[in-house]
N, C-alpha and C positions, 0 to 999 in steps of 0.2 A: 701494722698499727695495733696498739693495745686497746684503743677506743675507736668505735665505729665512725666517729665524726671525721677522723683523719683519713680513713679508707674512703669515706664518702667524698671528701674534698679531692683526694687523689683521683678517684674514679671520674669525677666531673671533668678534670683537666685531661685525663687520658681520652675520654669520649670526644671532647672537643678536638684534640690532636688527631684522632683517627678520622673524624669528619673532615677536618682541614686537609689532611693528607689525601683523602679520597677525592676532594675537590681540587687538588693541586694548589692549595693556598698555604701560606706560612702559618705556623703555629702562633697563636696570638697570646696565649697565657701559659704560665708555668705554675706549678704547685708551690705555694708559699709556706707550707708547713704549719699553717695556723688552724687552731680548732678550739672549741669550747666544749667542756664536758662537766658533768655534775657528779658530786660524791655525796652519798647518803650516809649520814652519821647516826641515824635512828632518832627517835623522839621528835620527828618532824623537822630535824635540822639537816640542811643541805648546804654544800659549799659549791661554788662555781669556779672552775679553773679555766682561765683564758691564756693559752700558751702557744708558742711558736717553736717548732722543731725545724730549724733551717740547717741544711748541710754545711758542715764546717764551723758551726756556731754552737755554743752551749744553749740548751733550751732556756727560753726566757718568757715570762708572763706574769700574771697576777692571780691571786687567790682571794676570793670574797667569801666571808662566812667562816664557819658554818652558822646559819641562822634559819629560823622558821620562815622568814620572808622570802627566801630564795626558792621555796617550794613551788611558787607560782611560775617562776622562770623555768624550772625543771619540767613542770607539767606542760607548759607551752612548747618547750623544745620537743618533748616526746610526742605530743599531739600533732605538731607540724610534720614530724617524720612519718608517722603512721599515715597521715593524709597524703603526703608526697609519694611515699613508697608503695602504698596499698590502695590509694584513692578511696579511703573510708575514714569515718570518724572513729576516734578512740572510744572504746567502751570497756569497762571492767566486766568480765564474765565470771 
């Protein structure tokens, strides 16, 4: 994946599949190819791409922006990842 959000989504499904296999249970979920990522255009303008890359299908999704209003969404997205992955609050150093 070119964006980490897709690798993150795939990894969650793979982890669940490994746990299910270890427990002798059927796999409950398959990766759907969906992800949201942000593009920075400078001058405080951000765009949000909500896209699905499904096997055998052309990619499909939506693009919002660019706008300054999407900075908040991008910030929340980054902050939530730092908290989940590293168990700490985001701070600029």
